[in-house]
BAMARKOL-579537 format. One record per residue (C-alpha): chain; residue in three letters; residue number from 0; x, y, z. Coordinates in Angstrom, 3 decimals. Example, Ala and Ser with C-alpha at 12.3 -4.5 7.8 and 13.67 -1.06 7.14 Angstrom:
BEGIN
REC unit code pos        u        v        w
REC    A  ALA   0   12.300   -4.500    7.800
REC    A  SER   1   13.670   -1.060    7.140
This chain:
BEGIN
REC unit code pos        u        v        w
REC    A  MET   0    9.524    3.497   -7.374
REC    A  SER   1    7.754    5.397  -10.151
REC    A  THR   2    9.784    8.467  -11.070
REC    A  HIS   3    8.048   11.166  -13.088
REC    A  PRO   4    9.203   10.738  -16.709
REC    A  GLY   5   10.273   14.376  -16.946
REC    A  TRP   6   12.313   14.406  -13.744
REC    A  LYS   7   16.039   14.949  -14.076
REC    A  ARG   8   18.586   15.994  -11.501
REC    A  THR   9   19.827   18.782  -13.784
REC    A  THR  10   16.280   20.118  -14.166
REC    A  GLN  11   15.828   20.005  -10.397
REC    A  VAL  12   18.976   22.098   -9.893
REC    A  LYS  13   17.700   24.696  -12.401
REC    A  LEU  14   14.289   24.722  -10.722
REC    A  ILE  15   15.702   25.386   -7.260
REC    A  ALA  16   18.103   27.983   -8.687
REC    A  GLU  17   15.057   30.088   -9.647
REC    A  LEU  18   14.634   30.848   -5.936
REC    A  GLN  19   16.290   34.189   -5.258
REC    A  GLY  20   16.695   36.440   -2.223
REC    A  PHE  21   13.897   36.050    0.333
REC    A  TRP  22   12.521   32.919   -1.372
REC    A  ALA  23   15.896   31.099   -1.216
REC    A  GLU  24   16.164   31.391    2.591
REC    A  ASP  25   15.360   28.482    4.915
REC    A  LEU  26   13.324   30.776    7.178
REC    A  TRP  27   10.649   33.062    5.734
REC    A  ASP  28    9.317   35.896    7.902
REC    A  MET  29    6.066   36.508    6.074
REC    A  HIS  30    5.768   40.039    7.515
REC    A  HIS  31    8.612   40.881    5.127
REC    A  SER  32    7.429   38.799    2.180
REC    A  PRO  33    7.958   40.265   -1.318
REC    A  ALA  34    4.468   38.991   -2.211
REC    A  GLY  35    3.109   42.240   -0.755
REC    A  THR  36   -0.602   41.376   -0.628
REC    A  LEU  37   -0.402   38.992    2.345
REC    A  SER  38   -2.230   39.469    5.626
REC    A  PRO  39   -0.141   37.305    7.992
REC    A  ASN  40   -1.542   36.171   11.315
REC    A  ALA  41    0.613   36.955   14.323
REC    A  SER  42    0.660   33.262   15.304
REC    A  GLN  43    1.588   32.139   11.787
REC    A  ARG  44    4.328   34.554   10.895
REC    A  ARG  45    7.299   32.338   10.054
REC    A  LEU  46    7.711   29.457    7.618
REC    A  ARG  47   10.696   27.234    8.366
REC    A  PHE  48   12.070   24.807    5.751
REC    A  ASP  49   14.043   22.179    7.651
REC    A  CYS  50   13.406   18.988    5.665
REC    A  LYS  51   16.350   16.591    6.043
REC    A  SER  52   16.527   16.269    2.242
REC    A  ALA  53   17.995   19.475    0.828
REC    A  ALA  54   16.598   18.688   -2.637
REC    A  ILE  55   13.018   18.132   -1.392
REC    A  ASN  56   13.424   21.206    0.809
REC    A  GLY  57   14.143   23.180   -2.365
REC    A  GLU  58   11.117   21.706   -4.118
REC    A  LEU  59    8.848   22.704   -1.227
REC    A  LYS  60   10.258   26.242   -1.328
REC    A  TYR  61    9.554   26.339   -5.067
REC    A  VAL  62    5.903   25.304   -4.518
REC    A  CYS  63    5.339   27.832   -1.715
REC    A  TRP  64    7.054   30.601   -3.715
REC    A  LYS  65    4.743   29.988   -6.681
REC    A  LYS  66    1.666   29.864   -4.436
REC    A  PHE  67    2.466   33.142   -2.661
REC    A  SER  68    3.871   35.102   -5.606
REC    A  GLY  69    1.073   33.926   -7.921
REC    A  GLY  70   -1.609   35.138   -5.512
REC    A  GLU  71   -3.146   31.709   -4.812
REC    A  TRP  72   -2.129   32.046   -1.145
REC    A  ARG  73   -3.059   35.489    0.163
REC    A  SER  74   -2.720   34.697    3.880
REC    A  THR  75   -0.448   32.546    6.019
REC    A  GLN  76   -3.078   29.995    7.000
REC    A  GLU  77   -1.337   27.296    4.907
REC    A  LEU  78    1.904   27.521    6.943
REC    A  THR  79    0.731   24.953    9.511
REC    A  LYS  80    0.085   22.427    6.717
REC    A  VAL  81    3.554   22.989    5.236
REC    A  HIS  82    5.200   22.505    8.637
REC    A  LEU  83    3.283   19.262    9.241
REC    A  MET  84    4.248   17.950    5.792
REC    A  ILE  85    7.916   18.583    6.576
REC    A  ARG  86    7.562   16.806    9.947
REC    A  TRP  87    6.045   13.805    8.155
REC    A  LEU  88    8.804   13.717    5.518
REC    A  ASN  89   11.450   13.865    8.265
REC    A  SER  90    9.787   10.879    9.980
REC    A  LEU  91   10.417    8.636    6.944
REC    A  ASN  92   13.527    6.467    7.031
REC    A  ASP  93   14.735    7.093    3.500
REC    A  LEU  94   13.756   10.054    1.394
REC    A  PRO  95   14.212    9.857   -2.386
REC    A  ALA  96   15.982   12.501   -4.441
REC    A  SER  97   12.688   14.251   -5.285
REC    A  LEU  98    8.981   14.253   -4.540
REC    A  MET  99    8.666   13.129   -8.163
REC    A  CYS 100   10.388    9.817   -7.390
REC    A  LEU 101    7.109    8.395   -6.050
REC    A  SER 102    3.649    8.676   -7.589
REC    A  PHE 103    1.081   10.819   -5.810
REC    A  PRO 104   -1.041    7.782   -4.736
REC    A  ALA 105    2.073    6.289   -3.086
REC    A  TRP 106    2.849    9.517   -1.202
REC    A  GLN 107   -0.851    9.893   -0.365
REC    A  ALA 108   -1.006    6.457    1.269
REC    A  LEU 109    2.090    7.182    3.378
REC    A  TYR 110    0.857   10.604    4.489
REC    A  ARG 111   -2.647    9.348    5.254
REC    A  LYS 112   -1.209    6.619    7.486
REC    A  TYR 113    0.911    9.207    9.307
REC    A  LEU 114   -2.072   11.525    9.842
REC    A  MET 115   -4.220    8.655   11.110
REC    A  GLY 116   -1.504    7.751   13.600
REC    A  LEU 117   -1.677   11.294   14.967
REC    A  GLY 118   -5.476   11.284   14.944
REC    A  MET 119   -5.391   14.212   12.497
REC    A  TYR 120   -6.903   12.624    9.392
REC    A  LYS 121  -10.359   14.083    8.882
REC    A  ARG 122  -12.199   14.382    5.613
REC    A  ALA 123  -13.560   17.830    4.930
REC    A  THR 124  -16.879   18.762    3.363
REC    A  THR 125  -17.971   21.254    0.744
REC    A  ASN 126  -21.387   22.878    1.084
REC    A  ARG 127  -23.054   23.997   -2.131
REC    A  MET 128  -26.487   24.671   -3.545
REC    A  ASN 129  -27.368   22.163   -6.255
REC    A  GLY 130  -29.294   22.827   -9.460
REC    A  ASN 131  -32.590   22.586   -7.569
REC    A  GLN 132  -31.417   25.209   -5.056
REC    A  GLN 133  -31.150   22.597   -2.305
REC    A  PRO 134  -28.168   22.358    0.080
REC    A  SER 135  -25.699   19.695   -1.058
REC    A  ILE 136  -22.786   18.386    1.031
REC    A  THR 137  -19.836   16.741   -0.745
REC    A  LEU 138  -16.987   14.915    0.984
REC    A  ARG 139  -13.410   15.796    0.027
REC    A  ASP 140  -10.002   14.723    1.235
REC    A  SER 141   -8.165   16.184    4.205
REC    A  GLY 142   -6.677   19.644    3.699
REC    A  TYR 143   -3.253   18.195    4.503
REC    A  ILE 144   -3.584   15.697    1.646
REC    A  SER 145   -4.885   18.466   -0.602
REC    A  LEU 146   -1.660   20.434   -0.112
REC    A  LEU 147    0.382   17.347   -1.012
REC    A  ARG 148   -1.717   16.913   -4.180
REC    A  GLN 149   -1.220   20.552   -5.166
REC    A  ALA 150    2.546   20.252   -4.649
REC    A  SER 151    2.698   17.078   -6.754
REC    A  ILE 152    0.753   18.663   -9.611
REC    A  MET 153    2.790   21.863   -9.561
REC    A  LEU 154    6.124   20.029   -9.536
REC    A  ALA 155    5.022   17.626  -12.268
REC    A  GLN 156    4.149   20.642  -14.387
REC    A  ALA 157    7.482   22.325  -13.629
REC    A  TYR 158    9.457   19.210  -14.612
REC    A  ASP 159    7.437   18.726  -17.803
REC    A  MET 160    9.669   20.125  -20.560
REC    A  ARG 161    7.302   19.344  -23.440
REC    A  PRO 162    5.908   22.178  -25.606
REC    A  ALA 163    3.069   24.052  -23.887
REC    A  HIS 164    0.260   22.459  -25.971
REC    A  GLU 165    1.523   18.933  -25.227
REC    A  LYS 166    1.541   19.314  -21.440
REC    A  ASP 167   -1.151   17.800  -19.248
REC    A  ILE 168   -1.814   21.141  -17.526
REC    A  TRP 169   -1.942   24.410  -19.462
REC    A  ASP 170   -1.208   27.801  -17.965
REC    A  LEU 171   -3.634   29.894  -19.996
REC    A  LYS 172   -1.832   33.156  -19.215
REC    A  LEU 173    1.409   31.860  -20.718
REC    A  MET 174   -0.471   30.623  -23.769
REC    A  GLY 175   -1.917   34.039  -24.539
REC    A  ALA 176   -5.520   32.985  -23.924
REC    A  THR 177   -8.133   35.479  -22.773
REC    A  THR 178   -8.610   34.789  -19.069
REC    A  ASN 179  -10.815   36.206  -16.371
REC    A  LEU 180   -8.407   38.269  -14.277
REC    A  SER 181  -10.695   38.219  -11.229
REC    A  ARG 182  -10.240   34.445  -10.875
REC    A  THR 183   -7.149   32.687   -9.565
REC    A  ASN 184   -7.726   29.529  -11.607
REC    A  VAL 185   -6.042   30.173  -14.951
REC    A  ARG 186   -5.124   26.559  -15.665
REC    A  LEU 187   -6.682   23.987  -17.943
REC    A  GLY 188   -6.041   20.391  -16.868
REC    A  PHE 189   -6.289   17.265  -19.013
REC    A  LEU 190   -5.404   14.597  -16.441
REC    A  ILE 191   -9.125   14.013  -15.864
REC    A  VAL 192   -9.223   12.435  -19.352
REC    A  ARG 193   -7.934    8.959  -18.496
REC    A  GLN 194   -7.089    7.401  -21.866
REC    A  GLU 195   -3.844    8.722  -23.307
REC    A  TRP 196   -5.076    8.579  -26.932
REC    A  LEU 197   -8.204   10.522  -26.005
REC    A  ARG 198   -6.197   13.023  -23.951
REC    A  ASP 199   -3.841   13.716  -26.864
REC    A  ALA 200   -6.787   14.369  -29.199
REC    A  ALA 201   -8.450   16.550  -26.532
REC    A  LYS 202   -5.351   18.762  -26.400
REC    A  LEU 203   -5.445   19.263  -30.171
REC    A  TYR 204   -9.153   20.061  -29.970
REC    A  LEU 205   -8.662   22.628  -27.187
REC    A  LYS 206   -5.706   24.170  -28.971
REC    A  TYR 207   -8.202   24.884  -31.772
REC    A  CYS 208  -10.913   26.135  -29.351
REC    A  LEU 209   -8.770   28.372  -27.175
REC    A  PRO 210   -8.561   31.403  -29.512
REC    A  LEU 211  -12.292   31.177  -30.294
REC    A  TYR 212  -13.983   30.682  -26.935
REC    A  SER 213  -13.695   31.850  -23.332
REC    A  ALA 214  -11.559   29.952  -20.826
REC    A  SER 215  -14.684   28.765  -18.973
REC    A  THR 216  -16.175   27.363  -22.198
REC    A  CYS 217  -12.933   25.525  -22.947
REC    A  ARG 218  -12.877   24.151  -19.403
REC    A  THR 219  -16.457   22.886  -19.845
REC    A  ARG 220  -15.460   21.077  -23.051
REC    A  VAL 221  -12.616   19.290  -21.293
REC    A  GLN 222  -15.044   18.246  -18.545
REC    A  SER 223  -17.417   16.854  -21.183
REC    A  LEU 224  -14.600   14.743  -22.651
REC    A  ALA 225  -13.672   13.619  -19.126
REC    A  CYS 226  -17.249   12.362  -18.646
REC    A  PHE 227  -16.974   10.345  -21.852
REC    A  SER 228  -13.578    9.090  -20.650
REC    A  ASP 229  -15.145    7.866  -17.384
REC    A  PHE 230  -17.796    6.027  -19.397
REC    A  LEU 231  -15.151    4.280  -21.530
REC    A  ALA 232  -13.126    3.319  -18.460
REC    A  GLU 233  -16.195    1.748  -16.872
REC    A  VAL 234  -17.896    0.128  -19.880
REC    A  LYS 235  -15.079   -0.551  -22.350
REC    A  PRO 236  -11.681   -0.207  -20.610
REC    A  GLN 237   -9.624   -1.325  -23.639
REC    A  ALA 238  -11.428    0.950  -26.089
REC    A  ARG 239   -9.539    2.891  -28.742
REC    A  ALA 240  -10.744    5.476  -31.230
REC    A  LYS 241  -11.756    2.773  -33.728
REC    A  HIS 242  -14.248    1.418  -31.165
REC    A  ILE 243  -16.264    4.670  -31.130
REC    A  THR 244  -19.348    3.505  -32.981
REC    A  ARG 245  -22.960    4.616  -33.027
REC    A  ARG 246  -23.928    1.686  -30.803
REC    A  LEU 247  -21.307    2.725  -28.226
REC    A  LEU 248  -22.565    6.310  -28.248
REC    A  LEU 249  -26.163    5.196  -27.769
REC    A  ASP 250  -24.961    3.322  -24.683
REC    A  TYR 251  -23.305    6.564  -23.585
REC    A  LEU 252  -26.618    8.434  -23.894
REC    A  ASN 253  -28.220    5.906  -21.541
REC    A  TYR 254  -25.223    6.212  -19.198
REC    A  LEU 255  -25.684    9.994  -18.976
REC    A  GLN 256  -29.363    9.691  -18.068
REC    A  LYS 257  -28.386    7.914  -14.840
REC    A  ARG 258  -25.324   10.010  -13.957
REC    A  VAL 259  -25.938   13.713  -14.604
REC    A  ARG 260  -28.722   16.283  -14.766
REC    A  PRO 261  -30.454   16.786  -18.159
REC    A  GLY 262  -28.858   20.198  -18.726
REC    A  CYS 263  -25.388   18.816  -18.099
REC    A  ALA 264  -26.153   15.770  -20.280
REC    A  LYS 265  -27.119   18.031  -23.177
REC    A  ASN 266  -23.828   19.959  -22.959
REC    A  ASN 267  -21.812   16.754  -22.701
REC    A  VAL 268  -23.462   15.264  -25.787
REC    A  LEU 269  -23.137   18.403  -27.916
REC    A  ASN 270  -19.508   18.922  -26.913
REC    A  LEU 271  -18.651   15.282  -27.623
REC    A  ARG 272  -20.376   15.406  -31.025
REC    A  ASN 273  -18.489   18.569  -31.947
REC    A  PHE 274  -15.221   16.980  -30.808
REC    A  LEU 275  -15.767   13.828  -32.899
REC    A  GLU 276  -16.731   15.770  -36.017
REC    A  MET 277  -13.700   18.053  -35.610
REC    A  SER 278  -11.487   15.016  -35.012
REC    A  HIS 279  -12.576   13.506  -38.324
REC    A  ARG 280  -12.177   16.766  -40.192
REC    A  GLU 281   -8.704   17.517  -38.828
REC    A  GLY 282   -7.500   13.909  -38.675
REC    A  TRP 283   -6.970   13.839  -34.915
REC    A  LEU 284   -8.744   10.482  -34.514
REC    A  PRO 285   -9.666    7.724  -37.000
REC    A  VAL 286  -13.433    8.234  -36.721
REC    A  GLY 287  -15.841    8.129  -39.653
REC    A  PRO 288  -17.429   11.143  -41.359
REC    A  GLU 289  -21.000   10.095  -40.649
REC    A  ARG 290  -22.909   11.834  -37.860
REC    A  LEU 291  -22.981    9.463  -34.893
REC    A  ILE 292  -25.423   11.448  -32.721
REC    A  TYR 293  -28.525   12.976  -34.309
REC    A  ASP 294  -30.275   16.147  -33.192
REC    A  GLU 295  -33.350   14.311  -31.903
REC    A  GLU 296  -31.120   12.216  -29.620
REC    A  VAL 297  -29.596   15.203  -27.822
REC    A  PRO 298  -31.160   15.433  -24.327
REC    A  GLN 299  -33.611   18.328  -24.114
REC    A  PRO 300  -33.994   19.499  -20.523
REC    A  PRO 301  -37.047   21.565  -19.564
REC    A  LYS 302  -36.344   25.271  -19.842
REC    A  PRO 303  -35.924   26.534  -16.283
REC    A  GLN 304  -37.857   29.533  -15.105
REC    A  PRO 305  -35.883   32.476  -13.696
REC    A  ARG 306  -35.275   32.173   -9.966
REC    A  TYR 307  -35.742   35.704   -8.681
REC    A  LEU 308  -34.342   36.803   -5.364
REC    A  PRO 309  -37.278   37.368   -3.002
REC    A  SER 310  -37.911   41.065   -2.428
REC    A  SER 311  -37.629   40.443    1.329
REC    A  VAL 312  -34.040   39.274    0.862
REC    A  LEU 313  -33.122   42.321   -1.235
REC    A  ASP 314  -34.795   44.564    1.337
REC    A  GLN 315  -32.659   43.028    4.103
REC    A  LEU 316  -29.525   43.587    2.047
REC    A  ASN 317  -30.355   47.173    1.156
REC    A  ARG 318  -31.185   48.071    4.768
REC    A  HIS 319  -27.572   47.263    5.677
REC    A  LEU 320  -25.796   48.846    2.700
REC    A  ASP 321  -24.635   51.768    4.862
REC    A  ASP 322  -22.680   49.284    6.995
REC    A  LEU 323  -20.408   48.569    4.001
REC    A  LYS 324  -17.455   50.580    2.777
REC    A  ALA 325  -18.130   52.739   -0.271
REC    A  PRO 326  -16.563   50.472   -2.972
REC    A  TRP 327  -18.560   47.423   -1.842
REC    A  ARG 328  -21.776   49.420   -1.545
REC    A  HIS 329  -21.237   50.796   -5.047
REC    A  MET 330  -20.619   47.298   -6.418
REC    A  ILE 331  -23.864   45.925   -5.012
REC    A  LEU 332  -25.951   48.791   -6.330
REC    A  ILE 333  -24.404   48.534   -9.806
REC    A  LEU 334  -25.041   44.784   -9.876
REC    A  GLN 335  -28.658   45.277   -8.830
REC    A  GLU 336  -29.339   47.745  -11.627
REC    A  CYS 337  -27.159   46.393  -14.441
REC    A  GLY 338  -27.284   42.619  -13.919
REC    A  MET 339  -23.730   42.019  -15.131
REC    A  ARG 340  -21.529   39.176  -13.943
REC    A  ILE 341  -19.380   39.834  -10.882
REC    A  SER 342  -16.263   39.119  -12.981
REC    A  GLU 343  -17.353   41.770  -15.494
REC    A  LEU 344  -17.893   44.252  -12.687
REC    A  LEU 345  -14.415   43.657  -11.236
REC    A  GLU 346  -12.829   44.306  -14.639
REC    A  LEU 347  -14.690   47.579  -15.290
REC    A  PRO 348  -12.261   50.263  -16.562
REC    A  VAL 349  -12.154   53.515  -14.631
REC    A  ASP 350  -13.419   55.376  -17.731
REC    A  CYS 351  -16.455   53.093  -18.154
REC    A  LEU 352  -19.037   55.887  -18.014
REC    A  THR 353  -20.111   57.784  -21.155
REC    A  GLN 354  -22.875   60.263  -21.903
REC    A  ASP 355  -24.823   60.907  -25.105
REC    A  ALA 356  -26.144   64.189  -26.515
REC    A  ARG 357  -29.404   63.828  -24.565
REC    A  GLY 358  -27.523   63.582  -21.267
REC    A  VAL 359  -28.206   59.842  -20.753
REC    A  HIS 360  -25.325   57.991  -19.067
REC    A  TYR 361  -24.156   54.590  -20.313
REC    A  LEU 362  -21.978   52.035  -18.587
REC    A  ARG 363  -19.492   50.356  -20.939
REC    A  TYR 364  -18.144   46.927  -20.055
REC    A  LEU 365  -16.696   43.860  -21.729
REC    A  GLN 366  -19.016   40.843  -21.805
REC    A  GLY 367  -16.635   38.013  -20.988
REC    A  LYS 368  -18.646   35.155  -22.464
REC    A  VAL 369  -19.080   36.616  -25.946
REC    A  ARG 370  -15.977   38.850  -25.859
REC    A  ARG 371  -17.624   42.038  -26.981
REC    A  GLU 372  -18.183   45.450  -25.465
REC    A  ASN 373  -21.633   46.304  -24.249
REC    A  ALA 374  -23.137   49.649  -23.224
REC    A  ILE 375  -26.246   49.881  -21.072
REC    A  PRO 376  -28.111   53.007  -19.894
REC    A  VAL 377  -27.937   53.663  -16.152
REC    A  SER 378  -29.930   55.871  -13.828
REC    A  PRO 379  -28.602   59.206  -12.577
REC    A  VAL 380  -28.112   57.590   -9.140
REC    A  ILE 381  -25.822   54.869  -10.506
REC    A  ALA 382  -24.032   57.391  -12.716
REC    A  GLY 383  -23.360   59.468   -9.594
REC    A  LEU 384  -21.994   56.435   -7.726
REC    A  VAL 385  -19.675   55.577  -10.609
REC    A  GLN 386  -18.407   59.172  -10.752
REC    A  GLU 387  -17.807   59.080   -6.988
REC    A  GLN 388  -15.815   55.862   -7.361
REC    A  GLN 389  -13.863   57.307  -10.315
REC    A  ALA 390  -12.842   60.289   -8.196
REC    A  ALA 391  -11.721   57.981   -5.369
REC    A  VAL 392   -9.566   55.885   -7.713
REC    A  ARG 393   -8.011   58.865   -9.507
REC    A  GLY 394   -7.250   60.552   -6.197
REC    A  GLY 395   -5.840   57.410   -4.596
REC    A  ARG 396   -2.237   56.597   -3.758
REC    A  VAL 397   -1.911   53.880   -6.407
REC    A  GLU 398   -2.629   54.506  -10.085
REC    A  SER 399   -5.073   52.089  -11.659
REC    A  GLU 400   -7.048   51.684  -14.871
REC    A  LEU 401   -9.806   49.837  -13.002
REC    A  LEU 402  -12.919   51.202  -11.331
REC    A  PHE 403  -12.661   48.776   -8.380
REC    A  PRO 404   -8.941   47.974   -7.997
REC    A  ASN 405   -7.266   46.110   -5.167
REC    A  ARG 406   -4.684   47.782   -2.926
REC    A  LYS 407   -1.968   47.390   -5.577
REC    A  GLY 408   -4.128   48.715   -8.417
REC    A  GLY 409   -4.809   45.265   -9.902
REC    A  VAL 410   -7.983   43.222  -10.245
REC    A  LEU 411   -9.785   42.072   -7.126
REC    A  LYS 412  -10.032   38.279   -6.932
């Protein structure tokens, strides 16, 4: 048995005590959920918590409460997975005092065996377009196992009583970082950095970076350190900071050539070099002051040419614009003319339109990557669409400061 180091019975009691009213019940009728933004299916209306362990039952309620109230679950499609997890837990002879009393790999092995016995274990796939704009299919674990993993991570974070900057998963909202409100992922995880000494230094590095850079940039830097961590685990498993030498880093450059695309390799090398130089300067790691990676050694990928959407594709889209509701049609036309990021569009303030003395209209928006306001001239057609959308928002039932709000006046995800 490998109990999570932060788990305590007293903490568990406090955690479950946070459940109030609707969320404390053993039966949730999701048509009456306080979450408000749900679209329940008629066949998946109720969520019943009947685990034979009252303590684990409370932990599962806590996870589901956070998922629904935080907006990560906006429909009831996950209810079937929760019910199956409870059935599996009830099939076990002895349940521990908490889901934290076993490591995730141990729970994963037990659940996978149960699913295989039912003939329900199937690996899912993710379809993406790779850097060469070719379809790429990636295998991932069963959705049932994925829910178990999410519950384990969320509970481990809840039981972790360390200061925010020492935790393995950071909630960027709670830390005051600038986050993209149109995205549900506002966490920064460090568990992908395997070595504890490297993970501790990475947290200090990101604590420094967080006020200076966007959340996506910070996430990319953690991923770069995770790549270096994978290299150390494979090539030099017992390595410590004192073993980071120029020879080791040259081996890492060769390692990257075989593992990642040139553009990704360049980012990984530059981020690692910056991390090592900052670590020396701030005393986070005992590494020397000399530069270990020179400019000429940084991978230089060929500069890609812009990949324009074929005019035939845009023509197809524009022929069907009248089939869309007004807000979506307005969004597409603004994106076509202004070229902003979708996240920037979704955070447009309702008063984003200005006009100069010559009568030219400008669209003001915040550029998320560089954190500065930008103003671009727009055509009279786009200005008219924005004014139409402004009138719809100001005359709506719910007050909002956004040009394209959701039903509750907040940011669309």
